[in-house]
C-alpha positions in Angstrom: 11.2 2.6 -0.4 8.4 0.4 1.0 8.5 -2.0 3.5 5.7 -4.8 4.3 5.6 -6.8 7.8 3.8 -8.7 10.0 3.2 -8.3 13.6 0.7 -9.1 16.4 1.2 -5.3 17.9 1.2 -2.5 15.1 1.8 0.5 17.8 4.5 -1.4 19.1 6.2 -2.5 16.0 6.0 1.0 14.4 7.3 2.6 17.3 10.1 0.3 17.1 10.8 1.5 13.4 10.3 5.2 14.4 12.9 4.8 17.3 15.5 2.6 15.1 15.6 0.2 17.8 15.7 -3.0 15.4 18.8 -3.0 12.9 18.4 -4.0 9.3 15.9 -2.7 6.1 13.9 -0.4 8.0 16.8 1.5 9.7 19.0 1.5 6.6 16.5 2.9 4.7 14.7 5.3 7.2 11.4 3.5 6.9 9.5 4.8 10.0 6.1 6.1 8.4 2.9 4.0 8.7 1.1 4.7 5.4 -1.2 1.4 5.0 -2.2 -1.3 7.0 -4.7 -4.3 7.5 -6.0 -6.1 10.3 -6.3 -10.1 9.6 -7.7 -12.7 12.3 -4.8 -15.2 12.3 -1.3 -15.4 11.6 -1.5 -17.8 8.7 -3.5 -15.6 6.8 -1.6 -12.5 7.7 1.5 -14.2 6.3 -0.1 -15.0 2.9 -1.3 -11.7 2.7 2.3 -10.2 3.4 3.8 -12.7 0.7 1.0 -11.6 -1.9 2.1 -8.0 -1.1 5.7 -8.3 -1.5 5.3 -10.6 -4.5 3.2 -7.7 -6.4 4.7 -4.9 -8.5 5.9 -1.7 -6.8 3.3 0.2 -8.9 0.5 -2.7 -7.2 1.7 -1.4 -3.7 1.8 2.7 -4.5 -2.0 1.8 -5.9 -3.0 0.0 -3.0 -1.8 2.7 -0.6 -3.3 5.4 -2.8 -6.6 3.6 -2.4 -6.5 3.8 1.4 -4.2 6.7 2.3 -4.3 9.2 -0.8 -1.9 11.5 1.0 0.4 9.4 2.5 0.2 10.8 5.7 1.6 8.8 8.6 -1.2 6.7 10.3 0.6 5.8 13.4 -1.4 8.5 15.8 -4.8 7.0 14.3 -3.9 3.7 15.7 
């Protein structure tokens, strides 16, 4: 399962997912590993990018992660 979201504090948000603080999609599907991220300058651009990623095929999303993090290792500790 892949999850796409926008946040102004990536470390905090990933930690919330790891600790199952927020109920919903990420808790239901045990999503707690950061394998890809992008840094943006403004919220409007980030939301547009999120929508573009969500609108893409699963293959495009997998290819995007593979181009950034071929081993799909958890990037949380590298933040």
